[in-house]
C-alpha positions in Angstrom: -34.2 32.1 9.1 -33.0 32.1 12.6 -30.0 32.9 13.9 -28.3 29.5 14.4 -29.4 28.7 10.6 -26.7 31.5 10.0 -24.3 30.2 12.7 -24.8 26.8 11.3 -24.5 28.2 7.1 -21.5 30.5 8.0 -19.7 27.7 10.1 -20.0 24.9 7.3 -18.7 28.1 4.8 -15.3 28.6 7.1 -14.5 24.0 7.1 -15.6 23.4 3.3 -13.0 27.0 2.5 -10.3 25.2 5.5 -10.6 21.7 3.8 -10.6 23.0 0.2 -7.3 25.2 1.0 -5.8 21.9 2.9 -6.6 19.7 -0.2 -4.8 22.2 -2.5 -1.8 22.7 -0.1 -1.8 19.1 -0.3 -1.5 18.9 -3.9 1.0 21.5 -4.5 2.8 19.8 -2.4 2.4 16.0 -4.3 3.5 17.9 -7.5 6.5 20.4 -6.2 7.6 16.5 -5.4 6.8 15.0 -8.5 8.7 17.8 -10.3 11.8 18.0 -8.1 11.8 14.5 -8.8 12.0 14.3 -13.0 14.1 17.3 -12.4 16.8 15.5 -10.7 15.9 12.3 -12.9 16.4 15.2 -15.8 20.2 16.3 -14.7 21.6 12.6 -13.9 20.3 11.5 -16.7 22.4 14.6 -18.5 25.4 13.8 -16.3 25.3 10.6 -17.3 25.5 11.1 -20.8 28.1 14.1 -20.6 30.0 11.6 -18.4 30.5 9.0 -21.5 31.1 11.9 -24.2 34.1 12.8 -22.0 35.5 9.4 -21.1 34.9 8.8 -25.3 36.7 11.9 -26.1 39.8 10.6 -23.5 39.6 7.5 -25.1 39.8 8.4 -29.1 42.8 10.9 -28.1 44.6 8.5 -26.2 44.0 5.8 -28.6 43.0 3.5 -25.7 39.8 1.6 -25.4 36.8 3.5 -23.0 35.4 1.6 -20.2 32.3 2.8 -20.5 29.5 2.2 -17.1 26.1 1.9 -18.3 24.6 4.7 -18.6 21.0 3.5 -16.0 24.3 2.5 -13.6 25.6 5.7 -14.4 22.1 7.9 -14.1 20.9 5.5 -10.8 24.3 7.1 -9.0 23.7 10.6 -10.0 20.4 10.8 -9.0 20.8 8.9 -5.6 23.6 12.0 -5.1 22.0 14.8 -6.3 18.7 14.0 -4.3 21.7 13.3 -1.3 23.3 16.2 -1.9 19.4 18.9 -2.1 17.9 16.4 0.8 20.7 16.4 3.4 23.7 19.0 1.7 25.9 16.3 1.0 26.9 13.2 -0.8 25.6 10.0 0.2 28.4 8.2 2.1 29.2 5.3 0.1 29.7 7.6 -2.9 32.3 10.0 -0.3 33.8 7.4 0.1 34.4 5.7 -3.2 35.6 9.3 -4.0 37.6 9.7 -1.8 39.4 6.5 -2.2 39.8 7.3 -6.0 41.4 10.6 -5.0 44.1 9.2 -3.1 44.3 6.6 -6.1 44.8 9.6 -8.8 47.3 11.2 -6.6 49.7 8.7 -6.4 50.0 8.5 -9.9 
């Protein structure tokens, strides 16, 4: 074999290695992103169920009827909130405003 043949073989192997590494890294990125979304959803569902249980216990204890929000809507809200906390380090603005107004109302009761 001539020197150019070896150079071509080595160059082809190096390019194949870089392409393979790039594809593997991209696959790992997609897997981590999917796993993150799965974990966010799992914890959002758990928080929604826990909130419903607490509301039912409080209503039962006080002898009142509980006004429950649909678990799917709560899960969506928790999913968005957890995602925003993870991505930006803070709650979405609408949730922050809602929480601030709730605290003001509770404080004046």
